[in-house]
C-alpha positions in Angstrom: 66.3 -56.7 110.4 66.1 -53.2 111.8 63.7 -51.4 109.3 64.1 -48.0 110.9 67.9 -48.1 110.8 67.9 -49.1 107.1 65.7 -46.2 106.3 67.9 -43.8 108.2 71.0 -45.2 106.5 69.3 -44.9 103.1 69.0 -41.1 103.7 72.2 -40.3 105.5 74.8 -42.5 103.7 74.5 -40.5 100.4 73.9 -37.2 102.1 76.9 -37.4 104.5 78.9 -39.5 102.0 78.6 -36.8 99.4 80.5 -34.4 101.7 83.5 -36.7 101.6 83.9 -36.7 97.8 86.4 -33.8 97.8 88.6 -35.7 100.2 88.6 -38.7 98.0 89.3 -36.5 95.0 92.5 -35.2 96.8 93.7 -38.8 97.0 93.3 -39.6 93.3 90.7 -39.4 90.5 90.4 -43.2 90.7 89.6 -43.0 94.5 86.9 -40.4 93.8 85.3 -42.6 91.1 85.4 -45.7 93.2 84.0 -44.0 96.3 81.2 -42.3 94.3 80.1 -45.6 92.7 80.3 -47.3 96.1 78.1 -44.7 97.8 75.6 -45.0 94.9 75.6 -48.7 95.0 75.0 -48.8 98.8 72.2 -46.3 98.4 70.6 -48.4 95.7 71.0 -51.6 97.7 69.6 -50.5 101.0 65.9 -49.9 99.9 65.9 -53.4 98.5 66.3 -54.7 102.1 63.0 -53.0 102.8 61.2 -54.8 100.0 59.9 -57.8 102.0 58.5 -55.4 104.6 56.8 -53.2 102.0 55.3 -56.2 100.2 53.6 -57.2 103.5 51.7 -53.9 103.3 52.9 -52.8 106.7 54.0 -49.3 107.9 56.6 -48.3 110.4 57.8 -44.9 111.7 61.3 -43.9 112.7 61.3 -40.8 114.9 64.1 -38.6 116.3 62.8 -35.9 118.6 64.4 -32.4 117.9 63.9 -28.9 119.2 60.7 -26.7 119.0 58.4 -29.7 118.9 59.7 -30.8 115.5 60.3 -34.5 115.0 62.6 -35.9 112.3 60.1 -38.6 111.3 60.5 -41.1 108.5 57.7 -43.3 107.2 58.5 -46.7 105.9 55.6 -48.0 103.8 55.1 -49.5 100.3 54.9 -46.1 98.7 58.1 -44.7 100.1 60.0 -48.0 99.5 58.8 -48.2 95.9 59.9 -44.7 95.2 63.3 -45.1 96.9 64.1 -48.2 94.9 63.3 -46.6 91.6 65.1 -43.3 92.2 68.2 -44.8 93.8 68.7 -47.5 91.2 68.4 -45.2 88.2 70.6 -42.7 90.0 73.3 -45.4 90.6 73.3 -46.3 86.9 73.8 -42.6 86.0 76.8 -42.4 88.3 78.3 -45.4 86.6 77.7 -43.8 83.2 79.2 -40.6 84.4 82.6 -42.2 84.9 83.1 -42.1 81.1 81.0 -39.1 80.3 82.8 -36.5 82.5 86.2 -38.2 82.7 87.9 -35.2 81.2 85.8 -32.4 82.7 86.9 -30.0 85.4 85.0 -29.6 88.7 84.4 -33.4 89.1 84.6 -33.2 92.9 81.6 -30.8 92.8 79.8 -32.9 90.2 79.8 -36.1 92.2 79.2 -34.3 95.5 76.1 -32.7 94.1 74.8 -35.8 92.3 75.0 -37.9 95.6 73.6 -35.1 97.7 70.8 -34.9 95.1 70.0 -38.6 95.4 70.3 -38.6 99.2 68.0 -35.6 99.5 65.5 -37.5 97.3 65.7 -40.4 99.7 65.1 -37.9 102.6 62.0 -36.4 100.9 60.6 -39.8 100.0 60.8 -41.1 103.5 59.9 -37.9 105.3 56.7 -37.9 107.3 57.0 -34.2 108.4 56.1 -31.3 106.1 59.0 -29.2 107.4 61.7 -31.8 106.6 60.0 -32.6 103.3 60.4 -28.9 102.4 64.0 -28.9 103.6 65.0 -31.8 101.3 62.9 -30.2 98.5 65.1 -27.1 98.7 68.4 -29.0 99.0 67.4 -30.7 95.7 66.8 -27.4 94.1 70.2 -26.1 95.1 71.9 -29.2 93.7 69.8 -28.8 90.5 71.0 -25.2 90.2 74.7 -26.1 90.5 74.5 -29.1 88.2 72.7 -27.3 85.4 75.4 -24.6 85.5 78.2 -27.1 85.7 80.0 -25.9 82.6 80.2 -22.3 84.0 79.5 -20.6 80.7 77.4 -17.5 80.9 74.4 -18.9 79.0 74.5 -22.0 81.1 74.6 -20.1 84.4 71.7 -17.9 83.3 69.6 -21.0 82.6 70.6 -22.6 85.9 69.5 -19.4 87.6 66.2 -19.5 85.8 65.6 -23.1 86.9 66.5 -22.2 90.5 64.3 -19.1 90.6 61.2 -20.8 89.1 61.5 -23.9 91.3 62.3 -21.7 94.4 59.2 -19.6 93.7 57.1 -22.8 93.6 58.7 -24.1 96.8 58.1 -20.8 98.6 54.4 -20.8 97.6 54.2 -24.4 98.6 55.6 -23.5 102.1 52.8 -21.0 102.5 50.4 -23.9 101.9 52.2 -25.9 104.5 51.8 -23.0 107.0 48.0 -22.8 106.2 47.8 -26.5 107.0 49.7 -26.0 110.3 47.3 -23.2 111.3 44.4 -25.5 110.7 45.8 -28.7 112.3 48.5 -27.5 114.7 51.0 -30.1 113.4 53.4 -30.8 110.5 53.1 -34.6 111.1 51.6 -36.3 108.0 50.6 -39.4 109.9 48.6 -37.3 112.4 46.8 -35.4 109.6 45.6 -38.4 107.5 42.0 -37.9 106.3 42.0 -34.1 107.1 40.0 -31.9 104.6 42.2 -28.9 103.8 41.3 -25.6 102.3 41.3 -24.9 98.6 43.8 -22.2 99.1 46.3 -24.6 100.7 45.7 -27.0 97.8 46.4 -24.4 95.2 49.6 -23.2 96.9 51.0 -26.8 97.3 50.1 -27.7 93.7 52.0 -24.7 92.4 55.1 -26.0 94.1 54.6 -29.5 92.8 53.9 -28.2 89.2 57.0 -26.0 89.2 59.3 -28.8 90.2 57.6 -31.4 88.0 57.4 -29.0 85.1 53.7 -29.0 84.5 52.6 -26.2 82.2 52.8 -23.2 82.5 55.7 -23.7 85.0 57.7 -25.9 82.6 60.0 -23.6 80.7 63.0 -24.1 82.8 63.3 -27.8 82.0 64.0 -27.7 78.2 66.5 -24.9 78.9 68.2 -27.2 81.5 69.5 -29.2 78.5 72.7 -27.1 78.7 73.8 -29.3 81.6 75.8 -32.5 81.0 73.5 -35.2 79.7 74.1 -37.2 82.8 72.5 -34.3 84.8 69.5 -34.1 82.4 69.0 -37.8 82.8 69.1 -37.4 86.6 66.6 -34.5 86.4 64.2 -36.3 84.1 64.4 -39.9 85.0 65.7 -40.4 88.5 65.0 -37.5 90.8 63.8 -34.1 90.1 60.6 -34.2 88.1 59.5 -37.3 90.1 59.5 -35.2 93.2 56.2 -33.4 92.4 54.3 -36.6 91.4 55.6 -38.4 94.5 54.6 -35.4 96.7 51.1 -35.4 95.1 50.7 -39.1 96.0 52.0 -38.7 99.5 50.0 -35.5 100.3 46.8 -35.7 98.2 46.3 -39.4 98.0 47.8 -40.8 101.2 47.3 -37.9 103.7 44.7 -35.2 102.8 41.2 -35.3 101.4 40.8 -32.7 98.6 37.9 -30.2 98.6 35.0 -30.8 96.1 35.8 -29.7 92.6 39.5 -30.4 92.5 39.1 -34.0 91.5 37.2 -32.8 88.4 39.5 -30.0 87.5 42.9 -31.7 87.9 42.6 -34.4 85.2 41.6 -31.8 82.6 44.5 -29.5 83.6 47.2 -32.2 83.5 46.1 -33.8 80.3 46.1 -30.5 78.5 49.7 -30.0 79.8 50.6 -33.4 78.5 49.1 -32.7 75.1 50.7 -29.3 74.6 54.1 -30.6 75.6 53.8 -33.4 73.1 52.9 -30.9 70.4 56.0 -28.9 71.3 58.2 -32.0 71.0 56.9 -32.7 67.5 58.2 -29.4 66.1 61.5 -29.2 68.0 64.8 -30.2 66.4 67.2 -30.1 69.4 67.8 -33.6 70.5 67.7 -32.9 74.3 64.9 -30.4 74.1 62.7 -33.0 72.3 63.3 -35.4 75.2 62.7 -32.6 77.7 59.2 -31.9 76.2 58.6 -35.6 76.2 59.2 -35.7 79.9 56.8 -32.9 80.5 54.2 -34.8 78.5 54.8 -38.1 80.3 54.7 -36.5 83.7 51.2 -35.3 82.7 50.3 -39.0 82.3 51.5 -39.7 85.9 49.6 -36.8 87.3 46.5 -37.9 85.4 46.4 -41.4 86.9 46.8 -40.0 90.4 44.2 -37.3 89.9 41.4 -39.6 88.8 41.5 -41.4 92.2 40.8 -44.9 90.8 42.8 -48.0 91.8 43.7 -48.6 88.1 44.8 -45.0 87.7 46.9 -44.9 90.8 48.5 -48.2 90.1 49.2 -47.1 86.5 50.9 -43.9 87.7 53.1 -45.7 90.2 54.1 -48.3 87.6 54.7 -45.4 85.1 57.2 -43.8 87.5 59.3 -47.0 87.2 58.8 -47.5 83.5 59.4 -43.9 82.6 62.5 -43.8 84.9 64.1 -46.7 83.1 63.2 -45.7 79.6 63.8 -41.9 79.8 67.1 -42.5 81.5 68.0 -44.7 78.5 66.9 -42.1 76.0 68.9 -39.3 77.5 72.0 -41.4 78.0 71.7 -42.6 74.4 71.5 -38.9 73.4 74.6 -38.3 75.6 76.6 -40.9 73.6 75.5 -39.4 70.3 76.2 -35.8 71.4 79.5 -36.7 73.0 80.7 -38.3 69.8 79.3 -35.9 67.2 79.3 -32.6 69.2 75.9 -31.9 67.6 72.4 -31.5 69.0 70.3 -30.7 65.9 68.8 -33.9 64.7 68.7 -32.5 61.2 72.5 -32.5 61.1 72.8 -36.2 62.0 72.0 -39.5 60.2 73.1 -43.0 59.6 74.6 -43.5 63.1 73.2 -47.0 63.4 76.2 -48.1 61.3 78.7 -46.9 63.8 76.5 -47.0 67.0 74.4 -50.2 66.7 74.0 -50.8 70.4 73.1 -47.2 71.1 70.6 -47.2 68.2 68.8 -50.4 69.3 68.8 -49.3 73.0 67.3 -45.9 72.0 64.5 -47.7 70.0 63.7 -50.1 72.8 63.5 -47.3 75.4 61.4 -45.2 72.9 59.0 -48.1 72.5 58.5 -48.2 76.3 57.9 -44.4 76.5 55.4 -44.7 73.6 53.6 -47.5 75.3 54.0 -50.4 72.8 53.6 -54.0 74.1 55.4 -55.9 75.5 57.5 -53.1 76.9 56.8 -51.8 80.4 55.4 -48.5 79.4 52.4 -50.2 77.7 51.0 -51.6 80.9 51.4 -48.4 82.9 49.8 -46.3 80.2 47.0 -48.9 79.8 46.2 -48.7 83.5 46.2 -44.9 83.5 43.8 -44.7 80.6 41.6 -47.5 82.0 41.5 -45.7 85.4 40.6 -42.5 83.7 37.7 -44.1 81.8 36.4 -45.8 85.0 36.4 -42.3 86.6 34.0 -41.2 84.0 36.5 -39.0 82.2 36.2 -40.6 78.8 37.2 -37.6 76.7 40.2 -37.0 78.9 41.2 -40.6 78.2 40.8 -39.9 74.5 43.1 -36.9 74.7 45.6 -39.0 76.6 45.5 -41.6 73.8 46.1 -39.0 71.2 49.1 -37.7 73.2 50.5 -41.3 73.0 50.2 -41.1 69.2 52.1 -37.8 69.2 54.8 -39.5 71.4 55.2 -42.2 68.8 55.5 -39.6 66.1 58.3 -37.5 67.6 60.4 -40.3 69.1 60.4 -42.3 65.8 61.2 -39.1 64.0 64.3 -38.7 66.2 65.3 -42.3 65.7 64.9 -41.9 61.9 66.8 -38.6 61.7 69.7 -39.7 64.0 70.2 -43.3 63.3 68.8 -44.0 59.8 69.5 -42.6 56.3 72.9 -41.6 54.9 75.8 -41.3 57.3 76.9 -37.7 57.8 80.1 -38.6 59.7 81.9 -41.4 61.5 81.1 -41.4 65.2 81.8 -44.7 66.8 80.6 -45.7 70.3 83.5 -45.0 72.6 83.2 -45.7 76.3 82.1 -49.3 77.1 80.7 -48.3 80.4 78.4 -45.8 78.8 77.2 -48.2 76.2 76.7 -50.9 78.8 74.4 -48.7 80.9 72.1 -47.8 78.0 72.0 -51.4 76.9 71.0 -52.5 80.4 68.3 -49.8 80.6 66.9 -51.0 77.2 66.9 -54.6 78.4 65.2 -53.6 81.7 62.6 -51.6 79.7 61.7 -54.8 77.9 61.9 -57.2 80.9 59.8 -54.8 83.1 57.0 -55.5 80.6 57.6 -59.2 80.2 57.9 -59.7 83.9 55.4 -56.9 84.9 53.7 -59.1 87.5 56.7 -58.7 89.8 56.8 -54.9 90.1 53.0 -54.9 90.1 53.0 -56.8 93.4 54.6 -53.8 95.1 52.6 -51.3 93.1 49.3 -53.0 94.1 50.3 -53.1 97.7 51.2 -49.4 97.6 47.9 -48.6 95.9 46.0 -50.5 98.6 47.8 -48.6 101.3 46.9 -45.3 99.7 43.3 -45.8 98.9 42.0 -47.9 101.8 40.6 -44.8 103.5 40.3 -42.4 100.5 36.8 -42.6 98.9 
């Protein structure tokens, strides 16, 4: 099995395949749908072929020499394989769900083109071992995000898409300055050549601003709740599969795998991210817009992931990696359940809903199961990831930070159960049956996977532990 070829195909099949979507759309709507699903399925299947290699703990590099001394270099290791499997799989399910959700919308060629380019660029970023190409894929994702948030073309939607683009572009530009500072220090953009290098605090600050803007850590978070004007499939893609995961993955790749942080940052980062998580959870408790509640929830949960990484303990790192999987499955389920509800009721204010469990039983049960995982209730997958993050935080000596994280989990339980109660319980305000079988099937599958990922947590933990070992073997 050619490991390098599989990695290259994982990147370029969705990237180049996305450009053929308009051609398929000219043939017929059915041809476009089939081709989009096929490209998504192949992209999700290819990283699975790398799984035996990743579980062995090995690392390989695919290199294509280009001009100006820049090499297109891909790193195939447990961390990149894990992230590619999670992102591509959830992205594929969102494409399947989209067939019913946007079946009657205009601009479908652009929609599927951008979604596949989005996923393909994530694959490029995940496997990239060169700071320049990591930045290039980072910016392509930002452009796709801008077009998808403004999909409906209404003035308010376009303005909010512009806001998202400008905030994330600002972060990316500042991050690029950090990359330039690193190049001036090391003379290379090659991550594998810089492993173990101690970089300046200024470079760390610039890079973190870029990560926090993309992964919506406060105060650079405000664009994400506003992005709820996009189709629900897009918001699920942003929250669960690709966009907000970019920052946490980049943190792991750069500040755990590659560079050694200056003194002081390891003490400050856990405090900063847990405060962001707490404040976002508080915002979710007072919000009434269905999608904005889930958006603030994402900001809060991303804080958990950053927390596990920033405490630099094996339990914390393993918990954060596992949480990327668990949050991806469960948050995609929550957003896609919200899509079914909003699609049927044409309402987003949870105070105007109620009793929908009678007409949407599968959606209601799926929402509750995914909520349990995000909350962290056993035996759902989210329980094990949050437990490891908190355990790792305690082992790092940050006991009060762990206490704040626990309180944040209590707030998460409060606002998600409030949503379930307002939307699905009580007196029915209207009849809104579950419509598209494909959409219902996807949310049911995500709910089942949120449970099975907990019951069978030993299996994903094998890859998580291997990735953790590959990250920390050198990092004290």
